[in-house]
C-alpha positions in Angstrom: 13.4 -19.2 -27.4 12.7 -20.0 -31.0 15.5 -20.1 -33.6 14.2 -16.9 -35.1 15.4 -13.9 -33.1 15.8 -10.1 -33.3 17.8 -7.6 -31.4 15.6 -4.7 -30.4 16.5 -1.4 -28.7 13.8 0.0 -26.2 14.0 3.5 -24.7 10.7 4.3 -22.9 8.1 2.4 -20.9 9.4 -1.0 -22.1 12.7 -0.7 -20.1 13.1 -2.9 -17.1 11.1 -1.6 -14.1 9.0 0.8 -16.3 5.3 0.5 -16.7 4.8 -1.5 -19.9 7.6 -3.9 -19.2 5.8 -6.5 -17.1 2.8 -6.7 -19.6 4.8 -6.9 -22.8 8.5 -7.8 -22.4 8.8 -9.7 -19.1 8.9 -13.3 -20.5 12.1 -15.2 -20.0 11.1 -17.7 -22.7 10.8 -15.0 -25.4 13.2 -12.2 -24.3 16.7 -12.0 -23.0 18.2 -8.8 -21.7 21.5 -8.0 -23.3 22.8 -4.7 -22.0 22.2 -1.1 -21.5 23.0 0.9 -24.6 22.7 4.2 -26.5 22.3 5.1 -30.1 25.4 5.9 -32.1 23.6 8.7 -33.9 22.0 11.7 -32.2 18.2 11.9 -32.4 15.4 14.2 -31.2 13.9 12.4 -28.1 11.2 14.1 -26.1 7.9 13.5 -24.2 4.9 14.4 -26.2 2.5 16.7 -24.2 -0.4 17.6 -26.5 -2.5 20.2 -24.7 -5.9 18.6 -25.6 -4.9 15.0 -25.0 -4.4 13.0 -21.8 -1.6 10.8 -23.0 2.0 11.8 -22.6 4.4 9.5 -24.5 8.1 9.3 -25.2 8.9 9.9 -28.9 12.1 9.4 -30.9 12.1 10.8 -34.4 14.1 9.2 -37.2 16.2 12.3 -37.9 19.8 11.1 -37.3 22.3 13.7 -36.3 19.9 16.5 -36.7 21.3 20.0 -36.0 18.7 20.9 -33.4 20.3 21.8 -30.1 19.6 19.2 -27.5 19.4 16.1 -29.8 21.3 13.3 -28.1 22.4 9.8 -28.1 19.2 8.1 -26.8 19.8 5.8 -23.8 17.9 2.6 -23.4 18.3 -1.2 -23.4 18.9 -4.0 -25.9 17.0 -7.3 -25.8 17.3 -10.4 -27.8 13.7 -11.4 -28.6 11.9 -14.2 -30.4 9.9 -13.5 -33.6 6.8 -14.0 -31.4 7.8 -11.3 -29.0 8.7 -9.0 -31.9 5.2 -9.5 -33.3 3.7 -8.5 -29.9 5.8 -5.3 -29.7 4.7 -4.4 -33.2 1.1 -4.5 -32.0 2.0 -2.2 -29.0 3.8 0.2 -31.3 1.0 0.1 -34.0 3.4 -0.7 -36.8 0.4 -1.8 -39.0 -1.3 1.6 -38.4 1.8 3.6 -39.1 2.2 5.2 -35.7 5.7 3.8 -35.4 8.3 2.3 -37.8 10.8 -0.3 -36.9 14.3 0.6 -38.3 17.6 -1.3 -37.9 19.8 1.2 -36.1 23.4 1.1 -34.8 23.6 1.2 -31.0 26.6 0.9 -28.7 26.6 -1.1 -25.6 27.3 0.7 -22.3 28.4 -2.5 -20.6 29.4 -6.1 -21.2 26.6 -8.4 -22.4 24.7 -9.8 -19.5 25.4 -13.1 -17.8 21.8 -14.0 -18.6 22.4 -13.4 -22.3 25.6 -15.4 -22.3 24.2 -18.3 -20.3 20.8 -18.5 -22.0 21.5 -17.3 -25.5 23.4 -20.4 -26.4 23.9 -21.0 -30.1 21.6 -18.0 -30.7 24.1 -15.7 -29.2 27.0 -17.3 -30.9 25.3 -17.0 -34.3 24.8 -13.3 -34.0 27.0 -11.0 -36.0 28.8 -9.8 -32.8 31.8 -7.7 -33.2 34.8 -8.4 -31.0 35.6 -6.1 -28.1 38.3 -3.6 -28.8 40.1 -2.1 -25.8 38.8 1.5 -25.2 36.1 1.1 -27.8 32.4 0.6 -27.4 30.8 -2.5 -28.9 28.3 -1.6 -31.6 25.4 -3.8 -32.8 22.4 -3.3 -35.0 19.1 -3.4 -33.3 15.5 -2.5 -34.3 14.5 0.8 -32.9 10.9 2.1 -32.9 10.7 5.6 -34.3 7.6 7.7 -34.1 6.2 8.1 -37.6 3.1 10.2 -36.9 1.2 11.8 -34.1 4.2 13.7 -32.7 3.9 17.5 -32.1 4.9 19.6 -35.1 6.6 22.2 -32.9 9.1 19.7 -31.3 12.1 21.7 -32.6 10.8 25.0 -31.3 12.8 26.7 -28.5 9.6 26.8 -26.5 7.3 24.0 -27.7 3.7 24.1 -26.5 2.9 20.4 -26.9 6.1 18.6 -26.0 8.8 18.7 -23.3 12.4 19.8 -23.8 14.6 17.3 -25.6 15.9 14.6 -23.3 18.3 11.6 -23.6 16.9 9.3 -21.0 13.4 8.3 -20.0 11.9 7.1 -16.7 8.4 7.3 -15.3 9.8 8.6 -12.0 11.6 11.5 -13.7 8.5 12.3 -15.8 6.4 12.4 -12.6 8.8 14.8 -11.0 8.8 17.0 -14.0 5.1 17.0 -15.0 3.2 15.7 -11.9 -0.5 14.9 -12.6 0.0 15.9 -16.2 2.0 12.7 -16.9 -0.9 10.2 -16.7 0.5 8.5 -19.8 2.7 6.6 -17.4 -0.2 4.1 -17.0 0.5 0.9 -18.9 -0.7 1.1 -22.5 -3.8 -1.1 -22.1 -4.9 0.6 -18.8 -4.6 4.2 -19.8 -8.3 4.9 -19.8 -10.1 2.0 -18.1 -9.6 -1.7 -18.2 -12.5 -1.8 -20.6 -11.0 1.0 -22.8 -11.2 1.1 -26.6 -7.4 0.9 -26.6 -7.4 -2.4 -24.8 -10.0 -3.8 -27.1 -8.1 -2.7 -30.2 -4.8 -4.1 -28.9 -6.3 -7.4 -27.9 -8.1 -7.7 -31.3 -4.7 -7.2 -33.0 -3.0 -9.8 -30.8 -5.8 -12.3 -31.4 -5.3 -11.7 -35.2 -1.7 -12.9 -35.1 -0.9 -16.3 -36.6 -1.4 -19.1 -34.2 2.3 -19.6 -33.7 2.5 -16.1 -32.3 -0.6 -16.2 -30.0 0.3 -14.8 -26.6 -1.2 -16.1 -23.3 -3.9 -13.4 -23.3 -5.2 -14.6 -26.7 -5.2 -18.2 -25.6 -7.2 -17.2 -22.5 -9.5 -15.0 -24.7 -10.3 -17.9 -27.0 -10.9 -20.3 -24.0 -13.3 -17.7 -22.4 -15.1 -17.1 -25.7 -15.7 -20.9 -26.2 -17.0 -21.1 -22.6 -19.2 -18.1 -23.0 -20.7 -19.5 -26.2 -21.4 -22.8 -24.5 -23.1 -21.1 -21.6 -25.2 -18.9 -23.9 -26.3 -22.0 -25.9 -27.9 -23.4 -22.7 -29.7 -20.1 -22.0 -33.1 -19.2 -23.5 -32.3 -15.5 -23.2 -28.8 -14.6 -23.9 -27.3 -11.4 -22.5 -26.1 -8.6 -24.7 -23.1 -8.2 -22.3 -19.8 -9.4 -23.9 -18.6 -12.4 -21.9 -15.1 -12.3 -23.2 -12.1 -10.5 -21.6 -10.3 -7.7 -23.4 -7.0 -7.7 -21.5 -5.2 -5.6 -24.1 -1.7 -6.9 -23.4 0.0 -10.2 -24.2 1.3 -11.2 -20.8 -0.5 -11.8 -17.4 2.3 -10.8 -15.0 2.9 -13.3 -12.2 1.6 -12.0 -8.9 3.7 -10.2 -6.3 2.7 -10.2 -2.6 4.0 -7.7 0.0 3.3 -9.1 3.5 3.7 -6.3 6.1 3.9 -7.2 9.8 3.4 -3.9 11.5 5.9 -3.2 14.4 7.8 -6.5 14.1 11.2 -5.3 15.3 12.3 -5.5 18.9 15.2 -5.9 21.3 16.8 -9.0 22.8 15.8 -9.9 26.3 17.3 -12.2 29.0 13.9 -13.8 29.6 14.0 -15.0 26.0 17.5 -16.4 26.1 19.1 -13.3 24.6 16.7 -13.3 21.6 14.0 -11.0 20.3 10.3 -12.1 20.2 10.7 -12.5 16.4 13.7 -14.8 16.8 11.8 -16.9 19.3 9.0 -17.5 16.8 11.5 -18.1 14.0 13.2 -20.8 16.1 16.6 -19.1 16.3 18.7 -21.3 18.7 19.0 -20.0 22.2 22.4 -18.4 22.7 22.0 -18.4 26.5 19.5 -19.7 29.1 16.3 -17.8 29.8 16.6 -15.7 33.0 13.8 -14.2 35.0 14.2 -10.5 35.7 12.2 -9.0 38.6 12.3 -5.6 37.0 10.2 -6.8 34.1 7.9 -9.1 36.2 4.6 -7.6 35.1 5.5 -7.3 31.4 7.0 -10.7 30.9 6.5 -13.3 33.7 2.9 -12.4 34.4 2.0 -12.1 30.7 3.4 -15.6 30.2 1.6 -17.1 33.2 4.7 -17.8 35.4 3.3 -18.6 38.9 4.4 -17.1 42.2 5.8 -20.5 43.2 8.1 -20.4 40.2 9.3 -16.9 41.0 10.8 -18.1 44.3 13.5 -19.9 42.3 14.9 -17.8 39.5 16.2 -20.9 37.7 12.8 -22.5 37.7 11.3 -19.2 36.5 13.8 -19.0 33.7 13.1 -22.6 32.6 9.3 -22.0 32.8 9.7 -18.9 30.6 11.8 -20.7 28.1 9.3 -23.6 27.9 6.4 -21.2 27.5 8.0 -19.0 24.8 9.1 -22.0 22.8 5.5 -23.0 22.4 5.2 -20.2 19.9 8.0 -21.4 17.5 6.5 -21.4 14.0 9.0 -22.2 11.2 6.5 -20.9 8.6 7.6 -17.3 9.4 11.0 -18.2 7.7 9.5 -19.5 4.5 10.3 -16.4 2.4 13.7 -16.0 4.0 14.8 -19.6 3.3 13.7 -19.4 -0.3 15.1 -15.9 -1.2 17.3 -13.1 -0.2 17.3 -10.9 2.9 18.5 -7.6 4.2 17.7 -4.6 6.5 15.5 -1.7 5.5 15.2 1.8 7.1 11.5 2.4 6.4 12.0 6.1 6.1 15.6 7.0 6.7 18.4 5.8 8.9 18.2 7.0 12.5 14.6 8.4 12.1 11.6 6.9 13.8 8.4 7.5 12.1 4.6 6.7 12.2 3.0 3.9 10.2 1.6 6.4 7.7 5.0 8.0 6.9 6.6 4.5 6.8 4.0 3.0 4.4 4.1 6.1 2.1 7.9 5.7 1.8 7.6 1.9 1.3 5.0 2.3 -1.4 7.5 4.6 -3.3 6.2 8.0 -2.4 8.7 10.4 -0.7 7.0 11.6 2.4 8.6 15.0 2.1 6.8 15.4 -1.2 3.5 13.7 -0.7 2.7 13.5 3.0 -0.2 15.8 4.0 -1.3 14.3 7.3 -2.9 11.3 8.8 -6.4 12.6 8.7 -7.1 12.0 5.0 -5.7 8.5 5.2 -7.8 7.6 8.2 -11.0 9.1 6.7 -10.5 7.4 3.3 -9.7 4.1 5.0 -12.9 4.4 7.0 -14.8 4.8 3.8 -15.5 8.6 3.9 -15.8 10.2 0.4 -13.7 13.4 0.5 -14.1 16.4 -1.7 -10.9 18.1 -2.8 -11.4 21.0 -0.3 -12.5 19.0 2.7 -10.2 18.8 5.7 -10.0 15.3 7.3 -8.7 14.2 10.7 -7.8 11.0 12.5 -10.3 11.0 15.3 -10.3 9.3 18.7 -13.3 8.8 21.0 -11.8 10.0 24.3 -12.6 10.8 27.9 -12.1 14.2 29.6 -12.7 15.1 33.2 -16.1 16.7 33.2 -17.0 17.9 36.7 -20.6 17.8 35.8 -20.4 14.0 35.5 -21.3 11.9 38.6 -18.6 9.4 37.6 -15.9 10.0 35.0 -15.3 6.3 34.7 -11.5 6.7 35.1 -9.7 3.7 36.6 -6.9 5.8 38.1 -8.0 7.9 41.1 -4.7 9.8 40.9 -5.6 11.1 37.5 -9.0 12.2 38.8 -7.4 14.1 41.7 -4.9 15.8 39.3 -7.8 16.7 37.0 -9.7 18.4 39.8 -6.6 20.6 40.5 -5.8 21.2 36.8 -9.0 21.8 35.0 -11.2 24.8 34.8 -14.2 25.9 32.9 -11.9 27.0 30.1 -10.0 23.8 29.8 -10.7 20.1 29.3 -8.4 17.6 31.0 -8.0 14.5 28.9 -7.7 11.5 31.2 -7.9 8.8 28.5 -7.0 9.5 24.8 -8.6 6.1 24.0 -11.9 5.8 25.8 -12.0 2.1 25.2 -10.2 -0.3 22.7 -13.3 -2.6 22.9 -15.6 -0.1 21.2 -16.7 -2.0 18.2 -20.4 -2.0 19.3 -20.8 1.6 20.4 -18.4 3.3 17.9 -20.5 2.7 14.8 -23.7 3.9 16.6 -22.0 7.1 17.7 -20.5 7.8 14.3 -23.8 7.1 12.6 -25.7 9.6 14.9 -23.0 12.2 14.8 -22.4 12.1 11.0 -24.0 15.1 9.3 -23.8 17.4 12.3 -23.7 21.0 11.2 -21.6 23.7 12.8 -23.0 27.2 12.1 -21.2 29.4 14.6 -17.9 29.5 16.5 -17.4 29.3 20.2 -18.3 33.1 20.5 -21.5 32.8 18.5 -20.0 34.4 15.3 -21.5 32.7 12.2 -19.3 30.9 9.8 -19.4 31.8 6.1 -21.8 28.9 5.7 -22.9 26.1 8.0 -20.1 23.4 7.7 -20.9 19.8 8.0 -19.1 17.2 10.1 -18.6 13.8 8.3 -17.9 10.8 10.5 -17.4 7.1 9.9 -16.3 4.5 12.4 -12.8 2.9 11.8 -11.6 0.4 14.4 -11.5 0.2 18.2 -11.7 3.8 19.5 -10.8 5.4 16.1 -13.0 7.2 13.6 -12.5 9.2 10.4 -13.7 12.8 10.7 -13.9 15.4 8.0 -15.1 19.0 7.8 -16.8 20.1 4.6 -14.6 22.5 2.7 -15.2 25.5 0.5 -18.5 26.0 -1.3 -19.1 28.1 -4.4 -22.3 30.2 -4.3 -23.9 32.2 -7.0 -25.3 35.6 -5.9 -28.5 37.2 -7.2 -26.6 39.4 -9.5 -25.0 36.4 -11.2 -21.6 36.7 -9.7 -20.1 33.9 -7.7 -17.9 33.6 -4.6 -16.1 30.8 -2.7 -17.2 30.6 0.9 -15.6 28.8 3.8 -12.2 28.1 2.4 -10.3 25.7 4.7 -6.7 24.9 5.2 -4.9 21.8 6.5 -2.0 23.9 7.8 -3.2 23.6 11.4 -2.5 21.7 14.6 -4.9 19.3 16.2 -6.5 19.1 19.6 -4.9 15.7 20.7 -2.4 16.1 23.5 -0.9 12.7 22.5 -0.7 11.6 26.1 -3.1 10.7 28.9 -3.4 13.2 31.7 -2.9 16.3 29.7 -5.1 19.3 28.8 -6.9 19.4 25.5 -4.9 21.4 23.0 -6.2 24.5 21.2 -6.1 24.3 17.4 -3.6 26.8 15.9 -2.3 27.6 12.4 1.1 26.1 11.6 1.9 29.0 9.3 2.7 32.7 10.0 0.5 35.7 9.3 2.3 36.4 6.1 1.5 33.0 4.6 -1.1 32.9 1.8 -3.1 30.3 3.8 -3.0 32.0 7.1 -6.5 33.4 7.0 -8.0 30.1 5.9 -6.0 28.3 8.6 -7.2 30.7 11.3 -10.8 30.2 10.0 -10.3 26.4 10.1 -9.0 26.6 13.7 -12.2 28.3 14.8 -14.2 25.7 13.0 -12.3 22.8 14.6 -12.8 24.1 18.1 -16.5 24.8 17.4 -16.9 21.3 16.0 -15.2 19.8 19.0 -17.6 21.6 21.3 -20.7 20.6 19.3 -19.6 16.9 19.3 -19.0 17.0 23.0 -22.4 18.5 23.7 -24.1 15.7 21.7 -21.9 13.0 23.1 -22.7 13.9 26.7 -26.4 13.4 26.0 -26.1 10.3 23.9 -27.8 7.0 25.1 -24.5 5.1 24.7 -22.8 7.2 27.3 -25.8 7.1 29.6 -25.6 3.3 29.5 -21.9 3.6 30.4 -22.7 5.8 33.3 -25.3 3.4 34.6 -22.8 0.6 34.3 -20.3 2.6 36.4 -22.9 3.4 39.0 -23.6 -0.4 39.3 -19.9 -1.1 39.6 -19.5 1.6 42.3 -22.4 0.3 44.3 -21.0 -3.3 44.1 -17.6 -2.0 45.3 -19.3 -0.3 48.2 -21.2 -3.4 49.2 -18.0 -5.5 49.0 -16.0 -3.1 51.0 -14.3 -4.9 53.9 -15.1 -8.3 52.4 -12.5 -10.8 50.9 -14.4 -10.9 47.6 -12.8 -9.1 44.6 -14.7 -7.3 41.9 -13.5 -8.2 38.4 -16.0 -5.9 36.5 -14.2 -2.7 35.2 -15.6 0.7 34.8 -16.3 2.0 31.3 -14.9 5.4 30.3 -17.5 7.8 29.0 -16.8 8.8 25.4 -17.5 12.5 25.9 -14.8 13.9 23.5 -13.5 13.5 20.0 -9.9 14.3 19.5 -8.8 15.8 16.2 -5.4 14.9 14.9 -3.4 15.0 11.6 -5.4 17.6 9.6 -5.1 16.9 5.9 -6.7 17.4 2.5 -6.9 14.6 0.0 -4.2 16.1 -2.2 -2.8 14.5 -5.4 -0.6 11.4 -5.5 0.4 9.6 -8.7 -1.4 6.3 -8.7 0.4 3.1 -8.0 -0.1 1.8 -11.5 1.5 4.9 -12.9 4.4 4.9 -10.5 5.2 1.2 -10.6 3.3 -0.4 -13.5 1.5 -2.7 -10.9 -2.2 -3.1 -10.6 -2.6 -3.4 -6.8 -4.9 -4.4 -4.0 -4.5 -3.6 -0.3 -5.9 -5.9 2.4 -5.7 -3.8 5.6 -8.6 -3.5 8.0 -6.6 -0.8 9.8 -8.2 2.4 8.3 -5.1 4.6 8.2 -3.2 2.0 6.2 -6.1 1.1 4.0 -6.8 4.8 3.4 -3.1 5.5 2.6 -3.2 2.6 0.1 -6.4 3.9 -1.5 -4.9 7.4 -1.7 -1.9 5.8 -3.6 -4.3 4.1 -6.1 -4.4 0.6 -4.5 -7.9 -0.8 -4.4 -9.7 -2.5 -1.6 -12.2 -4.6 -3.7 -11.4 -8.3 -3.7 -13.9 -9.5 -6.3 -16.7 -7.4 -7.8 -18.8 -10.5 -8.6 -18.6 -12.2 -5.2 -18.5 -9.1 -3.0 -19.8 -5.9 -4.8 -19.7 -3.9 -1.5 -16.2 -5.0 -0.6 -17.2 -5.8 2.9 -17.8 -9.5 3.1 -14.4 -10.7 1.7 -12.6 -9.4 4.9 -15.2 -10.3 7.5 -13.2 -11.6 10.5 -10.0 -9.7 9.6 -10.5 -7.0 12.2 -7.0 -5.5 12.4 -6.6 -6.2 16.2 -5.7 -9.2 18.4 -8.9 -11.1 17.3 -8.1 -10.8 13.6 -8.3 -13.9 11.5 -5.2 -13.7 9.3 -6.3 -16.6 7.1 -9.2 -14.5 5.9 -6.6 -12.1 4.3 -4.8 -15.1 2.8 -8.0 -16.4 1.2 -8.9 -12.9 0.0 -5.5 -12.4 -1.6 -5.7 -15.8 -3.4 -9.3 -15.0 -4.5 -8.3 -11.5 -5.8 -5.4 -13.1 -7.8 -7.7 -15.8 -9.2 -5.4 -18.5 -7.7 -7.9 -20.1 -5.4 -11.5 -18.9 -5.6 -14.4 -19.9 -3.4 -16.9 -22.5 -4.7 -19.4 -19.8 -5.2 -17.2 -17.7 -7.5 -18.2 -19.1 -10.9 -21.9 -18.9 -10.1 -21.5 -15.3 -8.8 -19.6 -14.3 -12.0 -22.3 -15.9 -14.3 -25.1 -14.2 -12.4 -23.4 -10.8 -12.4 -22.6 -11.0 -16.1 -26.2 -12.0 -17.0 -27.7 -9.2 -14.8 -29.2 -6.4 -16.9 -27.9 -4.0 -14.2 -24.3 -4.9 -14.9 -22.5 -2.2 -17.0 -19.8 -2.9 -19.5 -17.2 -1.5 -17.2 -18.4 -3.7 -14.3 -18.3 -6.7 -16.7 -14.7 -6.0 -17.5 -13.8 -5.8 -13.8 -15.5 -9.1 -13.3 -13.8 -11.0 -16.1 -10.5 -9.5 -16.8 -7.4 -10.2 -14.5 -7.5 -7.4 -12.0 -4.4 -7.5 -9.8 -0.8 -8.5 -10.0 0.2 -6.9 -6.7 -1.3 -7.5 -3.3 -0.4 -5.9 0.0 -1.4 -7.8 3.2 -1.1 -5.8 6.4 -1.0 -7.3 9.9 -1.6 -4.9 12.8 -1.8 -6.9 16.0 2.0 -7.3 16.4 2.3 -3.5 16.7 -0.6 -3.3 19.1 1.2 -5.8 21.4 4.4 -3.7 21.2 2.5 -0.6 22.3 0.8 -2.5 25.1 4.1 -4.1 26.1 2.5 -7.5 26.1 5.0 -10.2 25.2 2.5 -13.1 25.1 0.3 -11.3 22.6 3.3 -10.3 20.5 4.5 -13.9 20.3 1.0 -15.1 19.5 0.5 -12.6 16.7 3.9 -13.5 15.3 3.0 -17.2 15.4 -0.2 -16.5 13.5 1.6 -14.4 11.0 4.0 -17.3 10.4 1.1 -19.7 9.8 -0.5 -17.2 7.3 2.7 -16.7 5.4 3.3 -20.5 5.1 -0.2 -21.0 3.8 0.1 -18.2 1.3 3.5 -19.3 0.0 2.3 -22.9 -0.5 -0.7 -21.7 -2.6 1.3 -19.3 -4.9 2.1 -20.5 -8.4 5.6 -20.8 -9.8 7.0 -17.4 -10.8 5.2 -15.5 -8.0 7.2 -13.2 -5.7 6.6 -12.7 -2.0 8.3 -10.2 0.3 7.9 -10.0 4.1 8.8 -6.7 5.8 7.8 -4.5 8.8 7.0 -0.8 8.6 8.9 0.0 11.8 10.1 -1.6 15.1 7.9 -1.3 18.2 10.0 -2.8 21.1 8.2 -4.1 24.1 10.6 -2.3 26.4 9.9 1.0 24.8 6.2 0.6 24.0 6.5 2.9 21.0 8.1 3.2 17.5 11.9 3.4 17.3 14.4 4.1 14.6 16.0 0.7 14.2 16.0 -0.9 10.7 13.6 -3.8 10.0 14.3 -7.2 8.5 13.3 -7.8 4.8 13.1 -11.0 2.8 12.1 -11.4 -0.8 11.7 -14.7 -2.7 10.6 -15.9 -6.1 8.8 -19.3 -6.3 10.4 -21.2 -9.1 9.7 -24.5 -10.8 12.6 -26.9 -11.6 12.8 -29.2 -14.6 11.5 -32.1 -12.6 8.5 -30.2 -11.5 9.7 -29.7 -7.9 9.4 -26.1 -6.6 12.5 -24.1 -5.8 13.5 -20.5 -5.6 16.2 -18.2 -7.0 18.2 -16.4 -6.0 18.9 -17.6 -2.5 21.5 -16.2 -0.1 21.5 -18.9 2.6 19.9 -17.0 5.5 17.8 -19.5 7.4 15.8 -17.4 9.9 13.7 -14.3 9.5 15.1 -12.1 12.3 16.4 -8.6 13.0 20.0 -9.9 13.2 20.1 -12.8 10.7 18.8 -10.6 7.9 21.8 -8.3 8.3 24.0 -11.0 6.7 21.7 -11.3 3.7 22.5 -10.4 0.1 20.3 -7.3 0.0 22.4 -5.3 2.5 20.8 -2.2 4.0 18.6 0.1 2.0 15.8 2.7 2.4 12.1 2.0 2.2 11.7 3.9 -1.1 13.8 1.3 -2.8 11.6 -1.7 -1.8 9.2 -1.9 -4.7 11.9 -1.5 -7.4 13.9 -4.1 -5.5 10.9 -6.5 -5.5 10.5 -6.0 -9.3 14.2 -6.7 -9.9 14.0 -9.9 -7.9 10.7 -10.8 -9.6 12.3 -10.4 -13.1 15.8 -11.5 -12.0 16.4 -13.2 -15.3 16.5 -9.7 -16.9 18.8 -8.3 -14.2 21.4 -11.0 -13.8 
């Protein structure tokens, strides 16, 4: 920090963890957090809510000790900043334009000066006019406070102001979102409030660029370098493009990246076959507390999946030794890389003692209370699959499934007992679901079926009664047997007399048709609200539509060539089995289930969710081929586009990352590094140049190509969870091993100052085969550069292994999923939290 310094008092979006902080104040070289504080005088402090304007901003007026009821000592934070940082903040507050004035103001500290200030302020701190601490009295200092000088609502003092909130004393984006919901879009960081190519960003960057050279921020230095490069490129071109080739970032700082690496379903139990360890502990290399023991009760799930031979099983000691040797082949120290360089703890993804689905867990982890924002899995699955939903559409998580149709020659079921039970249970009025998942290996047929079924209209219900208008079924393939399904919602029509009416109003307050288990009858869709509820009529109407849509899809599926090909395959298998009857040969070709049913589950409308950048001040990307996770991220405002120049469609960047056992996790690592502009493919520069010189490129697209896009990336790994559901130890160990390799490669490539966290969204124990309520291990680390150039991390709590039990001894303790992102931000900017 330079020898010229200022004490400043911030009270709004510049506070630690708020949305402008990472782009303007989070620079340990130019700013030192001192303490939480409050003004000595009472001021009017409110949130401006002009009715004809989209921005909602915190305002403090320079009317000390005014006699208006509600004026308070404003709470905020004090920083010691360099003259350079003060110049940047003057740009943000538009001091030159007169929007704010900076006034030395007495403030009292609410706590002792921070260790960071005492340790790093040095002679600067000593030379301050710093009053001594008097027992029982608050320490008072003078700090610059930014008062609103113009643009604030004139009726701020009214008992019922129309364009401002009630008077407050403390600001936070979270509280503003609770109070004002989608009205408070002013929570977006200042330079991102409209678009990244907004006039506001251009003005701010121009003002930053105009500062004296000694005050140039990193964005100005990058701006000038890009300008020089653009001019050199244009000098070599005969025809120069009118497109501006320079970035307009609009903020002084480029926040260091944060990576959230989510290994779905990682948690498990200890097993004797693994030497009293969990599968995660095996891969992490946790020392064996006891010898591996073979258990006949789990022979199929463990010994057979790890290729223990029948000869070995004769001797339990030999079987145990073989198991130990086999599992130890999966040891991958890379899975511990974040743990060894950071701090660890345990997290209850939703709440202690509650098991939950991946959607609920991720919503909580992303900082959105499920009780407030959860609408159902359907919208997430549909959005993740790529369906464009209208506000009134009702979406579902769909499964291609198999039911026992007695008109079929062969159902294709592999379990004769299920077929026999179906004959006894089903009738013409019921459908017996033998397989909820017709086939996990459905990547070839699934897109074909979805493409042909998409756009199917449903004009009447099962009794032939016409709907208010012919509704449309939207379908798009997701992964494996899954698809996104949506029913077109309400439509406004204009009558001949000029009046209008809304037809076909739908509700998501309904059940689905999925029985959730194999060998059960198809469920009837029913309203989840009573007859007195305002949405009951719409819900009952939607139930009729769902059952009619299910019947229409079944009719079309039964006649589809894909299913006819599967029937022919099954006939060939049956003939071969008949020919081989009584012979010693064994048939290894399995039957294929006929996809004659689509199950509807998790009805949901798109709903409103505050975007990730509003809630957390982070501009995020999600890399998750699993549609429900990707769709949930998109719903929260995370984007799925890695690089607009290299991959305009967003499809090529993740080719090979399939979200199943075959997924190439290194594809996600490379995509994350590309999106963060840390390591770009060799074709990146040429793609950027070509895109910028194209006459079809708009100004907004140009900004997305040039400007830094992301400072937060979510990488989601699904295969570990699949192995838990399939109770396959070998695959779980293999997917954990590959996750460790990916984590190690990612950590090695990250720059100093980057933060990485590794978590799970829930536990899926092999012994249970389903989600459970146990907490999951969490590790968070910041990659730091030491004075000699070597890389280290801080803080570190000494935990060596990323495991369910070792993490319990970490510094983070146990916390709920909703606290994860704020915790990551505190670790990321630990120099302002120490």
